[in-house]
N, C-alpha and C positions, 0 to 999 in steps of 0.2 A: 726809481721806486719813488720818485717826488709825487704827491697827492694831484698836482696841477699838471703832471707830464702829459704831454699830447699822445704819446705810444701807449699802445694799448694790444692785448691779443700777441698775435705773430710779430707786430712790427717791433715790438721791444726785441725780441729774441734776433728778429733779422739784421736789427742795427747793432746790437752787440756782435754778433757774427760778423758784420761788415768792419767794424771797428777794431775787432781783434785782427782780422787779416791786413788792415792798412797799418795799424801801429805796430804788429810785431813784424811787418816786412824788413828785412836786413838791409834793404836799400833805400828805405825811408830814412830821413831826418826827421825826427819827432821834436816839435818846438812847442812848449806850455807856456803858460804866465801863471807861476806858483804850482810847478809841476807836482809838489807832495799832495796838494789837495786833491787834485785830479787821479793822481796814481792809484791813492789808497781805495776809491770807489771803482777804478777798473781793475785792481788787484782782486777785489770782493767778487766781481764778474768772472773771474777767472782770466784776465788780461794783464798778464804780469810783463809789464816794460822794463827791458834791461837798459836802454841807455835814452835820455831824453836831454834835450836842452831847455833850460828855463830863463824867460827873458826877465824875470824879476831877480834872480841871482845875478845874472850877466849884467844887468844895469848897475847893480851894487857894487860889482868887481870893477866896473869901469869908473864909477863915483860914488861914493858912499852914501852921501845924501840924495841920491837920485829918488825920484817916488817910487811909492811899492805898487801903485794901480796901474793897470795896462791904459787905461785912458789917459791919465796923465803922462804916461812914456810915450804914448802915440803923439799926444798934442807937443810934446818937447823934442822928439826926434822926426816927426813927420808932419808939422805944421803947415809948411807949403803944400804937402799933398791934399792936405785935410781942406786948404782954402779951395782947391779946384774940385772939389765934391758939390 
């Protein structure tokens, strides 16, 4: 519903349908960064996730002073891989 969304017409509904199928697949492992933020928008669209993994929470469990952003976590844990890009 963002005013600058590239989706219009049937694309939005098709995208939500696809996301619903993927994200509610019991065989899938769903991983988000800051999951509560995304889950509230998905739930509003009828996609109710039962189980998710959250990289922000996992990082804090590993180390209390871990960065909050995905960008900073990526730099910290995947610095070598980023250099290869």
